[in-house]
Steps between C-alpha positions, in 0.01 A plus 500: 500500500652415836561760768846534643550423871610860552167636369306248709699594807429869448129425461508304828678793672240739367216282629676467837520877524137535404387246762716674759339833417150350533591337829632826644188679384275231650682506835470879522126485429388182681788385719656155487249248372495184293511690168808698611688181589393345172636796302829489689528127432439554128755781490758281672447220250523741209823662625652155560398378156630818337833468673528136398417578139750787476773280658414226250536751215851595606601137557372413151691790346820392675456142372446619145824704511707193585 
């Protein structure tokens, strides 16, 4: 069974939020370090991928209507 792009996009957004939470927690405890920057980078990639997947879902739905 294949996952829809909308579901995948929501999973990516959830992971982006989770990485953001961990990054904020790490910065509050240890300050800005390598691990904090790594978490922010992962969150950015996840939010970008999620946005791309959700946009792809709506483009695919519009194409199927025509």
